C-alpha positions as CSV (number, residue, x, y, z in Angstrom):
1,X,-28.4,-18.5,24.0
2,X,-27.1,-15.7,26.1
3,X,-23.8,-14.5,24.5
4,X,-21.2,-11.9,25.6
5,X,-18.4,-10.4,23.5
6,X,-15.3,-9.2,25.3
7,X,-12.0,-7.9,24.0
8,X,-12.9,-4.7,22.0
9,X,-13.2,-1.0,22.8
10,X,-16.9,-1.4,21.9
11,X,-19.6,-0.8,19.4
12,X,-20.6,0.9,17.2
13,X,-17.2,0.8,15.6
14,X,-15.0,3.8,16.2
15,X,-11.6,2.1,16.1
16,X,-10.8,-0.9,14.0
17,X,-11.1,-4.5,12.8
18,X,-12.3,-6.3,16.0
19,X,-14.8,-3.5,16.7
20,X,-16.2,-3.7,13.2
21,X,-16.4,-7.5,13.5
22,X,-18.2,-7.3,16.9
23,X,-20.7,-4.9,15.4
24,X,-21.6,-7.2,12.5
25,X,-21.6,-10.4,14.6
26,X,-23.7,-9.0,17.5
27,X,-26.3,-7.6,15.1
28,X,-26.4,-10.9,13.3
29,X,-26.8,-12.9,16.5
30,X,-29.6,-10.6,17.7
31,X,-31.4,-11.0,14.4
32,X,-31.2,-14.8,14.9
33,X,-33.0,-14.5,18.2
34,X,-30.2,-14.6,20.7
35,X,-29.4,-12.3,23.6
36,X,-26.1,-10.5,23.1
37,X,-24.0,-8.3,25.3
38,X,-21.0,-6.3,24.1
39,X,-18.5,-4.8,26.6
40,X,-17.6,-1.2,25.8
41,X,-14.9,1.1,27.2
42,X,-16.4,3.8,29.5
43,X,-14.7,6.3,27.1
44,X,-16.6,5.0,24.0
45,X,-18.5,7.8,22.2
46,X,-21.7,5.7,22.4
47,X,-22.9,5.9,26.0
48,X,-26.3,4.1,25.7
49,X,-27.1,0.8,27.4
50,X,-28.6,-0.7,24.2
51,X,-27.6,-0.4,20.5
52,X,-29.9,-1.9,17.9
53,X,-31.0,-4.7,20.2
54,X,-27.5,-5.4,21.6
55,X,-27.0,-4.8,25.3
56,X,-24.0,-2.6,26.1
57,X,-22.1,-2.8,29.3
58,X,-19.6,0.0,29.9
59,X,-16.6,-0.7,32.1
60,X,-13.8,1.5,33.4
61,X,-11.0,1.8,30.9
62,X,-8.0,3.7,32.2
63,X,-6.0,3.4,29.0
64,X,-6.3,7.2,28.3
65,X,-4.6,7.9,31.6
66,X,-2.3,4.9,32.0
67,X,-1.4,3.9,28.5
68,X,-1.2,0.3,27.4
69,X,-1.3,-1.0,31.0
70,X,-4.8,0.4,31.2
71,X,-6.0,-2.2,28.6
72,X,-5.2,-4.9,31.1
73,X,-7.2,-3.3,33.8
74,X,-10.1,-2.7,31.3
75,X,-10.1,-6.4,30.4
76,X,-10.1,-7.3,34.1
77,X,-13.0,-5.0,34.7
78,X,-15.0,-6.7,31.9
79,X,-14.2,-10.2,33.1
80,X,-15.0,-9.3,36.7
81,X,-18.5,-8.1,35.6
82,X,-19.0,-11.2,33.4
83,X,-18.3,-13.5,36.3
84,X,-21.5,-12.2,38.0
85,X,-23.7,-12.8,34.9
86,X,-25.4,-15.9,33.5
87,X,-23.8,-15.9,30.0
88,X,-23.9,-19.3,28.2
89,X,-21.0,-18.3,26.0
90,X,-18.3,-15.7,26.3
91,X,-16.5,-14.9,23.0
92,X,-13.1,-13.3,23.7
93,X,-11.6,-11.4,20.8
94,X,-7.8,-11.5,21.0
95,X,-5.6,-12.4,23.9
96,X,-3.0,-9.7,24.3
97,X,-4.4,-8.0,27.5
98,X,-7.0,-10.6,28.6
99,X,-5.3,-14.0,28.8
100,X,-3.3,-13.1,31.9
101,X,-6.7,-13.0,33.6
102,X,-7.6,-16.4,32.1
103,X,-7.6,-18.0,35.6
104,X,-10.4,-15.6,36.5
105,X,-12.6,-16.5,33.5
106,X,-16.0,-17.8,34.7
107,X,-15.4,-21.2,33.1
108,X,-17.7,-23.1,35.5
109,X,-20.6,-20.9,34.5
110,X,-19.8,-19.9,30.9
111,X,-18.1,-21.5,27.9
112,X,-15.0,-19.5,26.9
113,X,-14.2,-19.5,23.2
114,X,-11.4,-17.2,21.9
115,X,-10.7,-15.8,18.5
116,X,-6.9,-15.9,18.7
117,X,-6.3,-13.0,16.3
118,X,-2.9,-12.8,14.6
119,X,0.7,-13.5,15.7
120,X,0.9,-10.4,17.9
121,X,4.3,-11.4,19.3
122,X,5.8,-10.9,15.8
123,X,5.0,-7.2,15.7
124,X,8.2,-5.3,15.4
125,X,6.9,-2.2,17.1
126,X,7.3,-4.1,20.4
127,X,10.5,-4.5,22.3
128,X,12.0,-8.0,22.7
129,X,10.7,-8.1,26.3
130,X,7.1,-7.2,25.2
131,X,7.2,-9.7,22.4
132,X,8.2,-12.5,24.8
133,X,5.3,-11.5,27.0
134,X,2.9,-11.6,24.0
135,X,4.1,-15.1,23.1
136,X,3.4,-16.1,26.7
137,X,0.0,-14.4,26.5
138,X,-0.8,-16.4,23.4
139,X,0.1,-19.5,25.3
140,X,-2.2,-18.5,28.2
141,X,-5.0,-17.7,25.7
142,X,-4.7,-21.2,24.2
143,X,-4.6,-22.8,27.7
144,X,-7.5,-21.0,29.4
145,X,-10.0,-21.1,26.5
146,X,-12.4,-24.0,26.2
147,X,-12.4,-23.5,22.4
148,X,-10.3,-21.7,19.9
149,X,-11.2,-19.8,16.7
150,X,-8.7,-19.1,14.0
151,X,-9.4,-16.5,11.4
152,X,-7.0,-18.0,8.8
153,X,-5.6,-21.4,7.9
154,X,-2.1,-20.1,8.8
155,X,-3.2,-19.3,12.4
156,X,-5.0,-22.6,12.6
157,X,-1.8,-24.5,11.6
158,X,0.2,-22.4,14.1
159,X,-2.1,-23.2,17.0
160,X,-2.0,-26.9,16.3
161,X,1.8,-27.0,15.8
162,X,2.6,-24.8,18.8
163,X,0.0,-25.8,21.4
164,X,-1.5,-29.0,20.1
165,X,-4.9,-27.3,20.1
166,X,-7.4,-27.7,17.4
167,X,-9.4,-24.7,16.4
168,X,-12.4,-23.9,14.2
169,X,-11.6,-21.8,11.1
170,X,-13.9,-18.9,10.7
171,X,-12.7,-15.8,8.7
172,X,-13.9,-12.3,8.9
173,X,-16.6,-11.0,6.5
174,X,-17.3,-8.0,4.2
175,X,-20.2,-6.5,2.4
176,X,-19.9,-5.7,-1.3
177,X,-19.9,-2.0,-2.0
178,X,-22.4,-1.2,-4.7
179,X,-23.3,2.5,-4.6
180,X,-20.2,4.6,-5.2
181,X,-20.6,8.4,-4.8
182,X,-17.9,10.4,-6.5
183,X,-18.7,13.6,-4.5
184,X,-17.1,11.9,-1.5
185,X,-13.7,12.7,-3.1
186,X,-14.2,16.4,-3.1
187,X,-13.1,16.9,0.5
188,X,-9.8,15.1,-0.2
189,X,-9.1,17.0,-3.4
190,X,-8.5,13.9,-5.6
191,X,-9.9,12.7,-8.8
192,X,-11.2,9.2,-9.6
193,X,-8.4,6.7,-10.2
194,X,-5.8,9.4,-10.0
195,X,-4.5,8.5,-6.5
196,X,-3.1,5.5,-4.7
197,X,-4.3,4.5,-1.2
198,X,-3.1,2.8,2.0
199,X,-5.4,2.1,4.9
200,X,-3.8,0.6,8.0
201,X,-2.7,1.1,11.5
202,X,0.6,3.0,11.2
203,X,2.8,0.3,12.6
204,X,6.1,-1.1,11.2
205,X,4.8,-4.5,10.4
206,X,2.3,-3.1,8.0
207,X,5.1,-2.2,5.6
208,X,4.3,1.5,5.7
209,X,7.9,2.6,5.1
210,X,8.5,0.1,2.3
211,X,5.4,1.3,0.5
212,X,6.1,5.0,1.0
213,X,9.8,4.7,0.2
214,X,8.5,3.0,-3.0
215,X,6.4,6.1,-3.7
216,X,9.4,8.4,-3.2
217,X,11.5,6.2,-5.6
218,X,8.7,6.2,-8.2
219,X,8.4,10.0,-8.1
220,X,5.1,10.0,-9.9
221,X,2.4,12.6,-10.1
222,X,-0.4,10.7,-8.4
223,X,-1.2,11.6,-4.9
224,X,-0.7,8.8,-2.3
225,X,-3.3,8.9,0.5
226,X,-2.5,7.3,3.9
227,X,-5.4,6.6,6.2
228,X,-4.7,5.6,9.8
229,X,-4.4,7.2,13.2
230,X,-1.0,9.0,13.2
231,X,-1.0,10.6,16.7
232,X,1.5,8.0,17.8
233,X,5.3,7.9,18.0
234,X,5.7,5.9,14.8
235,X,3.0,8.0,13.1
236,X,4.8,11.2,14.0
237,X,8.0,9.7,12.7
238,X,6.4,8.9,9.3
239,X,4.9,12.3,8.9
240,X,8.3,13.9,9.6
241,X,10.1,11.5,7.3
242,X,7.8,12.2,4.3
243,X,6.9,15.8,5.0
244,X,8.9,17.1,2.1
245,X,6.9,15.1,-0.5
246,X,3.6,16.9,-1.2
247,X,2.3,13.8,-3.0
248,X,2.1,11.8,0.2
249,X,-1.0,12.9,2.2
250,X,-1.7,11.7,5.8
251,X,-5.4,11.9,6.4
252,X,-5.5,10.4,9.9
253,X,-8.0,7.9,11.1
254,X,-11.3,7.8,9.1
255,X,-14.0,5.5,10.5
256,X,-17.0,6.4,8.4
257,X,-17.4,3.2,6.4
258,X,-19.1,5.0,3.4
259,X,-16.3,7.5,3.0
260,X,-13.7,4.7,3.3
261,X,-15.5,2.5,0.7
262,X,-15.7,5.4,-1.7
263,X,-12.0,6.2,-1.3
264,X,-11.2,2.6,-1.9
265,X,-13.5,2.3,-4.9
266,X,-12.1,5.3,-6.8
267,X,-8.4,4.6,-6.0
268,X,-6.0,3.5,-8.6
269,X,-3.9,1.1,-6.5
270,X,-4.8,-0.1,-3.0
271,X,-1.8,-1.2,-0.9
272,X,-2.2,-3.8,1.8
273,X,1.1,-4.1,3.6
274,X,0.1,-6.3,6.6
275,X,2.6,-9.0,7.4
276,X,1.2,-10.3,10.8
277,X,-2.2,-11.8,11.4
278,X,-4.9,-13.8,9.7
279,X,-7.8,-12.7,7.6
280,X,-7.4,-9.0,7.9
281,X,-10.7,-7.1,7.8
282,X,-9.4,-4.1,5.8
283,X,-8.2,-6.5,3.1
284,X,-11.7,-8.0,2.7
285,X,-13.2,-4.5,2.7
286,X,-10.8,-3.5,-0.1
287,X,-11.8,-6.6,-2.1
288,X,-15.5,-5.7,-1.5
289,X,-14.9,-2.2,-2.7
290,X,-13.6,-3.2,-6.1
291,X,-10.0,-2.3,-5.4
292,X,-7.0,-3.1,-7.5
293,X,-4.9,-4.6,-4.8
294,X,-1.1,-4.7,-4.3
295,X,-0.3,-6.8,-1.2
296,X,2.7,-7.8,0.8
297,X,3.9,-11.1,-0.4
298,X,3.1,-13.5,2.6
299,X,1.1,-16.6,3.3
300,X,-1.8,-14.7,5.1
301,X,-2.5,-12.4,2.1
302,X,-1.9,-15.0,-0.5
303,X,-4.3,-17.4,1.1
304,X,-7.0,-14.9,0.5
305,X,-6.1,-13.2,-2.7
306,X,-4.4,-16.0,-4.5
307,X,-3.4,-14.8,-8.0
308,X,-5.9,-12.0,-8.0
309,X,-3.5,-9.3,-6.8
310,X,-0.1,-7.8,-7.4
311,X,2.5,-8.5,-4.7
312,X,5.5,-6.7,-3.3
313,X,8.4,-7.4,-0.9
314,X,10.8,-4.5,-1.5
315,X,10.9,-0.8,-2.2
316,X,11.9,-1.6,-5.8
317,X,8.8,-3.8,-6.2
318,X,6.5,-1.0,-5.0
319,X,8.2,1.6,-7.2
320,X,7.9,-0.6,-10.3
321,X,4.2,-1.4,-9.6
322,X,3.4,2.3,-9.0
323,X,5.1,3.1,-12.3
324,X,3.5,0.4,-14.4
325,X,0.1,-0.7,-12.9
326,X,-3.1,1.1,-13.8
327,X,-6.6,0.2,-12.7
328,X,-7.8,1.0,-16.2
329,X,-5.8,-1.8,-17.8
330,X,-7.9,-4.5,-19.3
331,X,-6.4,-7.4,-17.5
332,X,-7.0,-5.9,-14.0
333,X,-10.8,-6.1,-14.3
334,X,-10.6,-9.9,-14.0
335,X,-8.6,-9.7,-10.8
336,X,-11.1,-7.3,-9.3
337,X,-14.1,-9.4,-10.4
338,X,-12.5,-12.5,-9.0
339,X,-12.1,-10.9,-5.6
340,X,-15.7,-9.6,-5.6
341,X,-16.8,-13.2,-6.3
342,X,-14.8,-14.4,-3.2
343,X,-16.6,-11.9,-1.1
344,X,-19.9,-13.0,-2.4
345,X,-19.3,-16.7,-2.0
346,X,-16.8,-17.1,0.9
347,X,-16.8,-13.9,3.0
348,X,-20.3,-12.5,3.1
349,X,-21.2,-11.3,6.6
350,X,-24.3,-13.5,6.8
351,X,-22.2,-16.5,6.1
352,X,-19.7,-15.6,8.7
353,X,-22.4,-15.1,11.3
354,X,-23.9,-18.5,10.4
355,X,-20.5,-20.1,11.0
356,X,-20.2,-18.5,14.4
357,X,-23.7,-19.4,15.3
358,X,-23.0,-23.0,14.3
359,X,-19.9,-23.0,16.4
360,X,-21.8,-21.6,19.4
361,X,-24.6,-24.1,19.0
362,X,-22.2,-27.0,18.8
363,X,-20.3,-26.0,22.0
364,X,-23.5,-25.2,23.8
365,X,-24.9,-28.6,23.0
366,X,-21.8,-30.3,24.1
367,X,-21.8,-28.5,27.4
368,X,-25.5,-29.5,28.1
369,X,-25.4,-33.1,27.2
């Protein structure tokens, strides 16, 4: 099959979850013998036309000059190029800036299957007007796609209830981290298991303030490392709000997976505050990195972690957990081991690639009967 992947800034990953996913999926599909093309922003650090057997198409991306509106033009440029190709299947990752061009999808030539991502319209960083648009964009994504993919059971249920559209459930994947290197900590001036950690986009719906306010209330001696791009309005606000506390350290965005895995592995507590979305890639990576996880108490996180994590809803919850929970405690080992077992049996990347491949083969066969 000839497969294209749209909806990311490109590969290799220099940004986030969808880019990481596109990287693993495209490599897996190429290994299985299929032709794969990934669309990259023209500003992507990698400028080659091929990466490990994956064809790369760079398209004009004016986001750096126009802001968010540039994302819509970038997606249009990708779709416009795809219309002229002979792709059997186009996998669209997300809908926020692509679904308004759904009428322009090459549906007569290619099968369109969309990973519907999370409930973007619930993100509190957006104004009511933008959130209404995102809800409309989700509707367009469901309408213009031939097939839908849900990365969590919660999203699958939402798509059925809201749009009466069935979807195939395929989560994200992760690779178990097995070779920790303590020397990676030197640059960050922390000792093993003597710091707590948060890795997320610095956005309100990721519970950043609740978690850091909990750290302030706890007033403990451990450092609290915050990893995520902070050159944003909300990021600058957070840095200003917590500037007086020398235990809270903003490290900015880190995209080297080996460094991230080591920081996760040697952390005491790993906080996952995401409240919107499905199977979040960073949560699976934390599980795969032997983290002792404290997660926001919601259906998306609980459907993955079950009873193998601590949960918080309030500042008081976070403060109490920081005060009392230690990775070295005997009963935490079972939680960590159980999460590792989930990665091994439910979320290994080869298994996720196989599920996508099965989905592609099924819809390709249906189209050519």
